[in-house]
C-alpha positions as CSV (number, residue, x, y, z in Angstrom):
1,G,-1.6,16.8,-42.3
2,K,-1.2,13.1,-41.6
3,N,2.6,13.1,-41.2
4,L,2.7,16.0,-38.8
5,K,3.4,14.9,-35.2
6,I,0.1,14.4,-33.5
7,A,-0.4,16.8,-30.7
8,S,-1.6,15.0,-27.6
9,G,-5.3,14.3,-27.4
10,V,-7.4,14.5,-24.3
11,E,-10.8,12.8,-23.9
12,V,-13.1,12.6,-21.0
13,I,-14.5,9.1,-20.7
14,E,-18.0,8.9,-19.3
15,L,-18.4,5.8,-17.1
16,K,-22.1,5.3,-16.2
17,I,-23.3,3.6,-13.1
18,E,-26.9,2.9,-12.1
19,T,-27.3,2.4,-8.4
20,L,-30.5,2.5,-6.3
21,G,-32.3,4.2,-9.1
22,N,-29.6,6.9,-9.4
23,K,-27.6,7.4,-12.5
24,I,-24.0,8.4,-11.7
25,V,-21.4,9.4,-14.3
26,L,-17.7,9.2,-13.4
27,N,-15.2,11.0,-15.6
28,P,-11.8,9.4,-16.0
29,T,-9.4,11.2,-18.4
30,L,-7.7,9.6,-21.4
31,V,-4.5,11.4,-22.7
32,W,-2.6,10.2,-25.7
33,D,-0.1,11.0,-28.4
34,N,1.1,9.1,-31.4
35,K,2.9,6.5,-29.2
36,V,1.2,6.0,-25.9
37,S,-2.0,6.6,-24.0
38,I,-2.4,7.2,-20.3
39,L,-5.6,6.8,-18.2
40,I,-6.2,9.0,-15.2
41,D,-8.6,7.1,-12.8
42,T,-10.6,4.0,-13.7
43,G,-14.1,4.0,-12.3
44,I,-15.5,1.2,-10.1
45,P,-14.8,-2.5,-10.5
46,G,-16.4,-3.9,-13.6
47,Q,-16.1,-1.0,-16.0
48,L,-13.3,-2.4,-18.2
49,K,-15.7,-2.9,-21.1
50,Q,-16.9,0.7,-21.0
51,I,-13.3,1.9,-20.9
52,K,-12.3,-0.2,-23.9
53,E,-15.4,1.0,-25.9
54,S,-14.6,4.6,-25.1
55,M,-11.0,4.3,-26.2
56,A,-12.1,2.6,-29.4
57,K,-14.6,5.4,-30.1
58,V,-11.9,8.0,-30.1
59,G,-9.6,5.7,-32.2
60,V,-7.0,5.1,-29.5
61,P,-5.8,1.4,-29.6
62,F,-6.2,-0.3,-26.2
63,D,-2.8,-1.7,-26.3
64,T,-1.2,1.7,-26.4
65,L,-2.2,2.1,-22.7
66,K,1.1,2.4,-20.9
67,A,0.3,4.0,-17.6
68,I,-2.5,4.5,-15.1
69,I,-2.4,7.6,-12.8
70,L,-4.6,7.4,-9.7
71,T,-5.6,10.7,-8.2
72,H,-6.4,9.0,-5.0
73,Q,-7.5,5.8,-3.2
74,D,-11.3,6.0,-3.4
75,I,-13.0,2.9,-4.8
76,D,-14.6,4.7,-7.7
77,H,-11.1,5.8,-8.9
78,I,-9.1,2.6,-8.4
79,G,-11.9,0.2,-9.2
80,S,-11.1,-1.2,-12.7
81,V,-7.3,-1.2,-12.4
82,P,-7.0,-4.9,-11.6
83,Q,-9.1,-5.8,-14.7
84,L,-7.1,-3.3,-16.9
85,L,-3.8,-4.9,-15.7
86,G,-5.2,-8.4,-16.3
87,E,-6.2,-7.5,-19.8
88,L,-2.8,-6.0,-20.7
89,N,-0.7,-8.6,-18.9
90,N,0.4,-6.1,-16.3
91,Q,2.4,-4.1,-18.9
92,I,1.2,-0.9,-17.3
93,T,2.9,1.4,-14.8
94,V,0.5,2.4,-12.0
95,Y,1.3,5.8,-10.4
96,A,0.0,7.3,-7.2
97,H,1.1,9.5,-4.3
98,E,2.9,7.9,-1.4
99,N,0.3,9.0,1.2
100,D,-2.4,6.9,-0.5
101,K,-0.2,4.0,-1.5
102,P,-0.8,1.7,1.5
103,Y,-4.6,2.0,1.0
104,I,-4.4,1.4,-2.7
105,E,-2.2,-1.6,-2.2
106,G,-4.5,-3.0,0.5
107,D,-2.1,-2.8,3.5
108,L,-4.6,-0.4,5.1
109,P,-8.4,-0.4,4.4
110,L,-9.7,2.3,2.1
111,I,-10.5,5.1,4.4
112,K,-14.0,6.0,3.2
113,T,-15.3,2.5,2.6
114,D,-13.8,0.7,5.7
115,T,-16.8,-1.2,7.0
116,S,-15.1,-1.7,10.4
117,R,-15.4,2.0,11.0
118,M,-19.1,2.1,10.1
119,S,-22.0,2.2,12.6
120,K,-24.5,-0.6,12.6
121,E,-27.0,1.7,10.9
122,E,-24.6,2.7,8.2
123,L,-23.8,-1.0,7.5
124,A,-27.5,-1.9,7.5
125,S,-28.3,0.8,4.9
126,L,-25.7,-0.5,2.4
127,P,-27.1,-2.5,-0.5
128,R,-25.7,-6.1,-0.5
129,E,-23.5,-5.7,-3.5
130,V,-22.1,-2.4,-2.2
131,K,-21.3,-4.0,1.1
132,H,-19.6,-6.9,-0.7
133,L,-17.5,-4.4,-2.7
134,Y,-16.5,-2.5,0.4
135,N,-15.5,-5.7,2.1
136,N,-13.5,-6.9,-0.9
137,P,-12.0,-3.7,-2.4
138,P,-9.7,-3.9,-5.4
139,K,-6.0,-4.0,-4.5
140,V,-3.4,-2.6,-6.8
141,K,0.4,-2.5,-6.7
142,V,1.6,1.1,-7.1
143,N,4.8,0.9,-9.2
144,R,5.8,4.6,-9.1
145,L,5.3,7.2,-6.5
146,L,4.4,10.8,-7.5
147,E,5.2,14.0,-5.7
148,D,4.3,17.6,-5.9
149,K,5.6,19.4,-9.1
150,Q,7.0,16.2,-10.5
151,E,6.6,16.1,-14.3
152,L,5.9,12.9,-16.2
153,P,7.3,12.9,-19.7
154,Y,4.1,11.6,-21.4
155,C,2.0,13.4,-24.0
156,G,3.7,16.8,-23.9
157,G,4.2,16.8,-20.1
158,I,2.0,15.9,-17.2
159,E,2.7,17.9,-14.0
160,V,1.7,16.5,-10.6
161,I,0.0,19.0,-8.2
162,Y,-0.3,17.6,-4.7
163,T,-3.8,18.6,-3.4
164,P,-4.4,16.7,-0.1
165,G,-7.6,17.0,1.9
166,H,-10.1,14.9,0.0
167,S,-7.7,12.1,0.9
168,P,-4.1,12.2,2.4
169,G,-2.5,11.5,-1.0
170,H,-4.9,13.2,-3.4
171,I,-3.2,14.7,-6.5
172,S,-4.4,16.7,-9.5
173,L,-2.7,16.8,-12.8
174,Y,-1.8,19.6,-15.2
175,L,-1.6,18.6,-18.9
176,K,0.8,21.2,-20.2
177,Q,0.2,20.8,-23.9
178,T,-3.5,21.5,-23.7
179,K,-3.5,23.7,-20.6
180,T,-6.0,21.2,-19.0
181,L,-6.4,20.7,-15.2
182,V,-7.5,17.2,-14.2
183,A,-8.8,18.1,-10.8
184,G,-9.8,14.6,-9.5
185,D,-12.1,15.2,-6.6
186,A,-10.4,18.5,-5.6
187,M,-13.3,20.3,-7.2
188,V,-16.7,19.3,-8.7
189,K,-18.9,20.7,-11.4
190,I,-22.6,20.9,-10.7
191,N,-25.1,22.7,-13.0
192,N,-22.2,24.2,-14.9
193,Q,-20.8,25.8,-11.7
194,L,-17.2,25.0,-10.6
195,L,-17.4,24.2,-6.9
196,G,-14.9,23.2,-4.2
197,P,-14.5,19.8,-2.6
198,V,-17.6,18.0,-1.4
199,K,-17.8,18.1,2.4
200,Q,-19.4,14.7,2.9
201,T,-16.7,12.8,1.1
202,T,-13.7,15.0,2.0
203,L,-11.6,13.9,5.0
204,D,-10.2,17.3,5.8
205,I,-12.2,20.1,4.2
206,K,-9.9,22.9,5.4
207,T,-6.8,21.3,3.9
208,A,-8.7,20.4,0.7
209,T,-9.8,24.0,0.2
210,E,-6.3,25.3,0.9
211,S,-5.0,23.0,-1.7
212,L,-7.0,24.8,-4.4
213,K,-4.7,27.8,-4.0
214,K,-2.1,25.9,-5.9
215,F,-4.2,26.0,-9.1
216,L,-4.0,29.8,-9.2
217,N,-0.4,29.4,-10.4
218,Y,-1.3,27.6,-13.6
219,D,-2.5,28.8,-16.9
220,I,-5.7,26.7,-17.2
221,E,-8.1,26.8,-20.1
222,T,-10.1,23.6,-19.3
223,V,-10.9,21.8,-16.0
224,I,-11.9,18.1,-15.9
225,C,-13.8,17.2,-12.7
226,Y,-14.2,13.5,-11.9
227,H,-17.7,14.3,-10.8
228,G,-19.3,16.7,-13.3
229,G,-16.9,16.5,-16.2
230,V,-15.6,19.4,-18.3
231,F,-15.6,23.0,-17.3
232,R,-14.3,25.1,-20.3
233,E,-13.2,28.5,-18.9
234,D,-10.5,30.0,-16.7
235,P,-11.2,28.5,-13.3
236,R,-9.2,31.2,-11.3
237,P,-12.1,33.6,-10.5
238,H,-14.2,30.6,-9.5
239,I,-11.4,29.2,-7.3
240,S,-10.9,32.7,-5.7
241,K,-14.6,32.7,-4.9
242,I,-14.5,29.3,-3.3
243,L,-11.5,30.3,-1.2
244,N,-13.1,33.6,-0.1
245,E,-16.4,31.9,0.9
246,Q,-14.5,29.2,2.9
247,F,-12.3,31.5,4.8
248,I,-14.5,34.4,5.6
């Protein structure tokens, strides 16, 4: 078996954060074959060590990491990119959608953590380290822009699905070889239920919900939600239910 070409592997990395007594788990996705590995989203700043440990655990050498795909601009997705680039001497291509590029690159403030748009009360309620992070967000150069239906030639093919709404440039990704949908924040999994975008953190809930229709055209066996992790069944009936409830 060893000399057969390795089919691409997919692993959900669990990045843990403890904040204000809450335990939060973020779920970036690692995809690899026998040549390269690709990381989809990167957690908050300071999670490089957890990412490296997770890769080592599944036997994927850290120096095979050749690309980072960002589903969107939020701080819990782009957070550890600067550290990853520093660790690998910038030998990594960073991909994102053009509509989120100016925010990721720091030309515009990140929409949801822009302290200049917050009320006095909101600012006062932020813990000191969170406020510091919001005022000093990670900035990352985007090397390549992604568009709807584009296919990246990595790991058996990664197709871009443009799913705006949660942010202007939100994308999801379809891993062809394993029929896996990496949903980003387009959907969440809570108590083993697949649910639509979260209203509080979604800029345009109507557009974000409309975006889910695109998933109905794909043969999906597994969904990976950044918040909630892996959902192992056909998501189409669940998506139809979300769409029906939203548009009744």
